[in-house]
N, C-alpha and C positions, 0 to 999 in steps of 0.2 A: 173657439180655438180648439181644433184638431187633438185629438189624447195621443201621447205616443204610443207605435205598437207595443204589444204584452212585452215581447223577447226586448226592444230596446229601455222598458224599465227600467226588466229584471236587472239586465247587465250596467245601468246607469246606478243604479239602488248598489249596486254591488260593489260597482270602481268606487263610489262615493264612501263605503264604509273601510274599504280597501284603504282608500286615502287618509283616512281619520286614524288607520291603526299603521300608519306606513310605517314607522320607524321599528315597530315591536314586532322582532324577527321570530315570537310563538305566536301570532297572530296566522295561523294555516285557516285549513277546511273547513276543522270543526268549528273553529270560532268565530267562522265566517255566517256558516248555519244557525248557530247559535241565536248571530247577532241578527239573522235574517226570520228568525222564529221559522225555520225549516229543520226537519232530521237531514241528517248528513247525506243518506241516498237519494233525498229529493234535490236536494243541492247538489249533487253529481250529476244526474240526468237532465235537469234544469239548465245546468252552465255547460253539458257538452252538446245541447240540443240549440239554445241559444249562439254560441261561441266556435264550438266546435274544437273548443278545448277542454282538456281534465280543469276539476276546480281546482288544483295546484297549479295548473300550468297557465290559468287566467291570470291568480294570483301573483303570479311569476311576471307573468309581463307585463304589470300594469307598473309592478315594481322597477320593472327594467325601463317601463318608459320615462317613468318620472325618476330614475337614474339618468338617463338622456337628457331629458330635458335641463336637471343638475348640473352636468357636466356641460354643456353648452351653454348656460346663462349666469354658472357661478364661479370664482376661483376656489370652490372647494378639491380637495384632492380627491383618488380613486376610496382611499379609504373610508374618506368622512362620507361620501357620497355613499356607499356600499350601508355603511350604517344609517344612515338616515333614512335607505328604504328596506332596511329591516334584512339585511343580511349580516349574518353574525363572523361570517367568514369573507374576506376579502379577495383571497386567492378563489374559492365558491365564487364570491356574485363576479369576479372576471373571468370563469369561465362560463358562466350562463350569460352574461354578456356579450363572450363571443360569438358562443355558439347562434343567438336572436339575431345580432346585426354584423355577424360578418367579421367584426376584429376587437379589438380589446379597447377597456373603454378610456386607457390611457391615451389613444389615437385622435378622439374625440374631441375636435375643434371648438372653441370660443367663438361665441357669435357666429357660426356657419351663416347667416344668410349674409353677413358685411363682403366687400370685395376686399381683397387681401393680398398683399404679395407674396406671400408663403406658397411656395408650391407644396404639394404633398409629394414625399419620397419615400424612399424604403426604410422603413423600420429598422433602426437599427442596421442598414446596410443591405439585411437581406429579404424581410419581410415588406410587400409591398401593401399600402394602405387601400387596398381595391374600393371599398367604401368611397372611403373621401376623397378618393384620385375621380369614383363616381359623381360624386357628387362639385366636385370642383371644377372638374369639364364640365359637363352638363348644364351646371347653373350656374357660376360664374365664368365661363368660357367664353361667352360669346362676342360678335363683332357686329359690324355697321348691319349685316342682312342676315345675321347666324341667328338659326333658331334654337338650336344646340349646340352649345358652341359649334386589355386586348385579351382557354383549350388549345393542346398542343393542333400543331399542324392537323389537317384534314388527311385520311388517311393515305391520298393518294397525293399527298404533296412531293415536289420534285425534292429528293436531295443532294447535297453535295456528296462525292464518296467520302469527306471525313466524318459525316453522321454518323456511319457506323460502329466508328469509336465513341458509341455517347455511355456515360458510366455514370453509377450513383453509389455514394460514398454511405455507407447504411451507419446508424451510431453504431460504436464499438461499445461492446459490454465490459463491464467491470467486474474483474474475478478476482478483486480484492476482499479481501476478510473484513477489511477496514470499510464502511460505504464512505466513508468521507472523501477516499481516492477517487470519486467519481468526476471529479472535475481533475483530475489527472490525466484520467482516462480518454474525457471528454476532449481535452486538449490535443491527444494523439488523433484522433479522428477529425477533429477542426483542422489542423494541421497538415494531415494526408489530404484534408480536404482541398486546403487552400494552396497545396505547392500542384496540385491536379489541375486547380483552376489554373494555373499559370502559362498551360499550354495551348494554344490555339487550335490545335488539331485533333484536342479534345471537343466534345459536347458535356458539361458536367453537371447535374444538379443541384441546385442553391442546398444549404443547410437545411433550411425551415419547409424543404418539400419533403426531405428524408426523415425529419424528426418524428413524426408519426407511427413510425414502425421500429420507433425504438423496443417498443415491447410488446411488436404483431407476432404473431400466429399465423400469417400469411407466407407462404413460399417463396422463392427466389422468383419462380418464374409470372406468379402473379403481383408480385412487388416491381417487374420489370416493364411487366405490362402496363400497369398503371402508371408509372414512369416515365414508359415508354423510352427505355434503355435496352441496352444490347450486351451492359456489363454492369457488373454489382462488387464492390468492396465490400467483406466480410471480416468484423476487426473484435481481438479482446486482449483486455490489455490488464496487467497486475501489476503496482508497486509497491516494493517491500522493500521498507528502510532506504538505500541508495541504488536499491535492482529493482530495473524496469523489465518487465517479462510481456511480450508482445505477440500476437498470433494474427497473424493477417492472411487473406488468399483473395484472389481474384476469379467468378466464376462467369463463364459464358451463360449468359440467362438461357441461348435460347436451346440449348443441351444439358444444363445446369450440369456443367462437370466444372473442377476445378483447372484454369489454365496455367495457374502461378500462385504459389505460396509459400509463406515461410515463416520461421519462430524468431523470435528475438529476444537476448536475455544481455543487458546491457547495464552499466554503472549512470546513472540519472544523468551525469555530465556527457554523455555521448547520445543525449534524445534527438538533438537535432540532428545530426549525422545517420540516424537511423531514418527521421522523418524525411528528409532529403533522398534517401535510398529507396525508400518503399515509394515514391513519387515516379523515381526513375525507372526502377523494376516494371511497374505495373505499364508505364509508358511503352517501354520497349516490349512487355509483353502482348501487349496489344500492335506493336508496330505503330505509334504515333509518331509523327515526326516530332525532335525538340528540337528549337533552336539554339543556337549558343548565346541569344540574348535570355531567353527562357530561360535554359540554364545556371545560368550566371542568377538571374531570381530566385530558384528554386534552392541552389547550393548558399543563398544566405541563410545566416542566420540571424534574429530577432535581436539576439542580447547574449555578451557572454556571462552574464552575472543570473546563473540558476535562482536566487534567492527573489530576484526580481522577477523572470519568469513565473516564477510560482505565485506572486501577487496576482500580476497576470491572468493567469490561468484561472485563479478563485475569481475576480473580477467578472470571468466571463456569463457567468449563469445569470446574476441578476441583471447585468448588463443587456442579455438579451432576453431578460422578461418581459419586455415591453411596458414597463411600467414607471412615471416617475418614481416610485420607490426603489423599485430596481437601480433606477439609475445613480439616485443619492446613495444607495448599498454600494456600486460600484466604485465611485469616486472615490472613499480612503482609499481603497485597495490600489488604486490606478495609482496614485499618490503615494502610496508606500513602493511601487513598483520603481517610482520615479527618484523617491530617496534611496534608494538602492542603485539604481542604474541611471543617471540625468543624461544617459544621451539613448535612451529607451524610444525609438521614432512611433513605432507601433501604440505604445502606451499613449504618448500626448496625442495622437491622431484621436486615441477612442478617447482620450479628455473633451477634444475638442468636439466631438460628435456627440459624448452623453451633456453637454452642456447647449450645444444647438438642439438637444430635443427637447431639455430642459425648459427652454425657453419660447419654443414653436407656436404655442397657441397664446402667449402671455401678448396683452397689447404693448405692455411698458416693457419692450425687452432690457433684462440684467447682467447679460454673459455675452455682449456685442463684442467685448473688445477680450475678454476671457477664451471667446472661440477663436478669434484672429491672432492672440500670441500662442495657443498650443498648436494650431496648423501650421505658424510659422515655424515654432521648432521641431516639429514633425517633420517637414520639408527640410530644414537646416540637418537632421541626423540622417535622412534616407529621403531624399528627393525621387527616387524610383517608388516608393512605395505606394502601392494604390490606394489605403487608406489615408497616407498622408494628404496625395492628391483630393481624396473624396473630401477628407477636413475642410481642407481650403476653398474648395467650391461650396462647401454648406455654409461656409462665412459669409463666401458671395450669396447665397441666396439668404443667408438672413440679411442684407444689408438689402436684398431687392436689385443685385446686379447679375441678373440673371446670364449677360453677354460675355462676364469674366468666368462664372461659372463654368462652362460649356469645355471650356479648353482642358480646363485641368480633371474635368468626367471623362473626355476622349481621352489624354494621356493617360488616364487612369485603367481606361480599359484596355490601353495597349500594351498593359504590364500584368493584367488581368482579364481575359477576354472571354473569360465565362463570369464575370461578376454579373449578377440579376442584382443588385441592388443597383451598382451602376445604371445599368441599359434602363431600368426603371423608372431613375430620375430621368435620365434623356428624354425619355419620352415623354417624360409629364413636362416637362419646359416644353418639349416642341408641340405638346398638345396646347398651351395655353399661354407660358409665358413670352415666349418667342415662337409665336406658333407658325407653323411649317407642316403642311399635313405630310408629306413624303419622307421627312427625317423621323414625324411621329410613328407612322405605320411600321416604316421598321424597325426604329426601337421596341415598338410592341409584337413586333414578332421575335426578336429576337427574346425578349424577356419569356415568353410564354412559352417558349424553347427549354428553357433553363429554372422557371417558377412554376410548379405542379402544387395547385391548392391542396390544403391537406383539410378541407370539407366541402361540400357542395356549395354553400353558403358564396365560400370565399372561390370557387370555381365558377360560380355564375359574375363574380363581379368582374373575373379575369376574360370572358367571354363577351361582356358587354363591351370593358375598355376595349376587346381586338374589332367588336364590332363597328365603336362608333370609329374607330382608327380607321376601319377599312369604309365606313360611307365616306368620312369628309374626303377622301382620295377618289370617291365615283367607282367602289367597287361591291353594287346593290347586291348582286345574289350573293356574293360570301357575307356583307356585313347582314344579309338578313339569316344565313343558317345560323350564325353565331349567337344572333339575338333571339332566336327560338331554343339554342339550346342553353342560353342564358336563362331561360324563362322557365323552359324544363325542370332546370335545377332548384330554381328558386322561385318560385311561380310571384311570391313574393317582393321580389325585389324590385324595390320604387322607380327605378329609374329603366327597367326596360323595357317592358310597357310604353313608359313614355317613346323611349329613342323607337323602338319601333315602328309606333305610327308614322315617324317622320321618313323612314327608310322603305314602310309601305307606298306612302305618297312619292317617294323618286322613281319607286318602281310602276304603279300605277297613275300618276299624277290627279290623285281623287283628293280634293281637299274638302269635299263633303264627310269624306270619308275619316278622314284628319282629325276635323276638327270635330268630329263622334265620337273617337275613340279618347281624345282629350277631356273630352267634357265628361267620358266615363268616367277618368281618373282622379279627374277635379272633385266630382261627387264622392270619392274614395276617403279624401282628405284635402277639403275647403280652404285649408293653411298654407297648400302649394304655391308660392308668389311664382314661383317658376313656371306651372302650368296655368296660372289666371292668367301671368300676361301671353303666353303660348296663346290661348284660347283668344285673346283680345287681338293678338295680332292675325290671328288668321281671319275674325272676322274684317280687320282692317285693311287687307289683302285685296277683301273680296267687296272691298267700299261699303260695308254693312258700319256707317258709323255709328248709329244709334247702339250698336250691338256690343259693336267694340268698344264704345264707352261705357256701357255696362260692366264688363271685366276691367277697362282701364282704370275704373272712376276709383274702386276697393283698392287697385294694384298700388295706386299712383297716393294716396291717403297713406298707406298704411308705409309705405315707402317715409313719408314726410313727416310721420308721426314720429317713426322707431330711428328716423336720421340714416337710414339706409342707403349706400353708395353702391344699388345694384343698377346692373343692365342698365348704363349710363348711354350705349348706343342707343337704346330705344326711346330717350326721351322725343327725339321728332315724330315717333311715330305717335307719341301719346300729345305732342304739340300741335300735331295736324288733326288727330280725332278730337282734340278740347275745341279748335277753331271750327271745326265744321259742325262742333256741335253749338256755339255762339259763347262759348265761355274764352274770351280773347286775352283775357290778364292772364288768367293759368299758359293761354297754350304761347303768350310770350317768356313767358319765365322756362318753362321748359326748353323751349326752342333757342333761347341763351344757353341753358344747362347742356344741351347737345352741342352749339358751337365750342363751349370749354371744352367740352370731351374731344372735340376735333381737332384745337388747335394743341390738347396735351398726349393725345394717343400717338404714338411712334411704332405703331405696328403696321404690316404690311398694308392691312385694309385702309389706312387714314386716306387714301386718295379715294377712296370708293364711298366711305363716310361723309369727305366733305362736300363729293359730287353731289348726293341728295341734298345738302347744306343750300348748297350754289343752285339748284334746281330748283328748292325750295323760295329762294330769294329771287327769281327770273333771271339768275344769270348763268344766262346757257353754254355760252362760249366757253366761262370758268367752267362748269362741269363736264362740259366732255375733254377740256383740257384734263381734268382730274382723273375720266376716266381713260383716258391715254398713259394717264402714270400707271393706271391700276394694270391696265391691260400688257404691261411689261413685268409684272411681278410672277414668284413661281409659288407653286403648292398652297395654293387658296383654298378655300373648306364647297366642296361641294353644294351647299348649300348658296352659295353665292351665283351660281347659276341657276339653279331651281328655284328663287325666291325674286332675284335680285329686281328683275323688272315688274314685278308685281305691285311693285310700292304705288301707290297712287302719287305722291310726291311726285316722282316723276311724268308724272302724266301730261305734264307741259312740255315737257321735253323730249316729248318722243317724236314730234314730228321737228325739230332743230334737225338742222344740218350735219351729218356726222356721227347721231344718236345710233342708227342700226349698225354703221360701218365699227364701230368703238365697241360693242355688244356683241357684235360675231366675232371682233379680235380676243376679248375677254374669255368668250369660249371656247373659242379654240386654244388659247393658250392654255384652259385646263387640261382640254382633251392629250393637249400634247405634251404634257407634264406628266397625265396618267398612264399615259401609253408609255414613255420611259420609264419611270416607276414601276411599272407592270413589268416590263423586261430585266430591269436591273434587279429585284426581289426573286423574280424567276431564278438569274443567274447565281444569287446567293443563296440559292434554295431556301427561302422564304417564303414562296407563295406558290 
């Protein structure tokens, strides 16, 4: 047996020692050096050489990897996990975790490899869970032949005239001597942002996109350039007793000049009038069109009870903290607000949303009825409130009824056309739960105009998301442009190189090159079931059944051992391969499983899936009939065109009368949809 390379032996030994001391927050570089009988300097040199990381970075990486595993496979809270992996501070753990994975630990799903009806959504309505979205779309979102189931627009993007009215509201500065008033000043900023977002003639950047500039030393021009906006709103405020003083100004980013500004000094009781006036004056200063219905939404007061409003504002910081602990801290504050004002629709909505996220990754749902009750109360007291409609949509998503969620989200977007959270939820739904590549791409493009990532890792996932949406609709060159940007920003993105391999195939049709690229990814991580079955599939398409079996066999065994219901649409390929290799009993089981999948499938791809089954069974007339049905579908994925006819299970069907004609119909249908979509997106200034 060959010995491991020296470098590998060093890293394996170091990792084993770190894992033995995992919960000891004081176990650091010096302790690791002593345990390995090395000097500190020798350890530092060796670690840098073998891992490319400093010793402290290597230790932290091991802790974070173990944390990810615990979050995925246990019911431990974020705090419990942080202490188990040696972080003395939960907040520092969250910070490190976010920097490493691109999203906070509270957003990690349990049992990620299991197929689930839960869709990734915007975290607390504003921040999109890009990494989780990527996993769900790329890993769980496949259909019968699909191999893999969204950077601001390029500089040469054609834009509508209204896009010149793009604006970002920076975090307001708290000038109160009492730092505890920060929540109130933040509330002023949120209200100003929220009112502006209701104006369709404006493009308003999301709150999470501007949060990183709270303590920034960058100038207005730099910030505006990063956010791709033409106007910046700056503000400061203070609350002294029952007096509120607000200083706000609107700046033209191109010239760095103030085009409007005003100071307000009012009683707290007048705060809503001030907030509404600010939005209208900003819109007027940049000549934005405000419709009567938008004006009605801006002029609405959330509540007449200032005590209730104060509790609501205090709840916002923990609510937006993106952790289970934050939600549990916010809920009692929301409940106190309801005690003060039992008709406070916005609070009922936020309560429904909070309980939705508490339940999101739980196998056994606890709060289904609670979510529904609070959502209904929110709609009862304000049926035109964006948050009320979102709350009800989340209830339907909670129970897996996405068709009923969509109209609520679309109505929410009417009242708040700049809601990045709603846009991203719709994009997510149309990418997977209700597959429609046209709507997926349109909402993905809208989303990235509103939601700008706060770090390179998150932005990499945004580009990945957009690239995936583009390639599914056949925009190969554009998809390649954005996947390259994704990899440039975050080379370790585990899905970007995977997706790029298929985008390159769409461009050059070189299946050998694609297979080589995927095998390289598999060598990086042999536990990737997604890539394992993709490698098997490419061998299968080339009728290399012995090689396909080599990869399908471990994939199939792991599925059975762990009870995973992933990739059910692939079972016929496994079954056909097992049959070719002489394992008829297992082949029959897999084919039966595929037949059950076809029976339960309600997506647009069901006829295409049935056609493969009928072709396998020798029912050629029925197979052609199913393909005729599929030829009438709209906005199916480009992968269908690229790989559908390569399936060996169809070989006996290809000589049957009508096969070539119906396949041509399907291809024509795709390109008709592609061309119409391209025209529509260009008209809307999205492409």
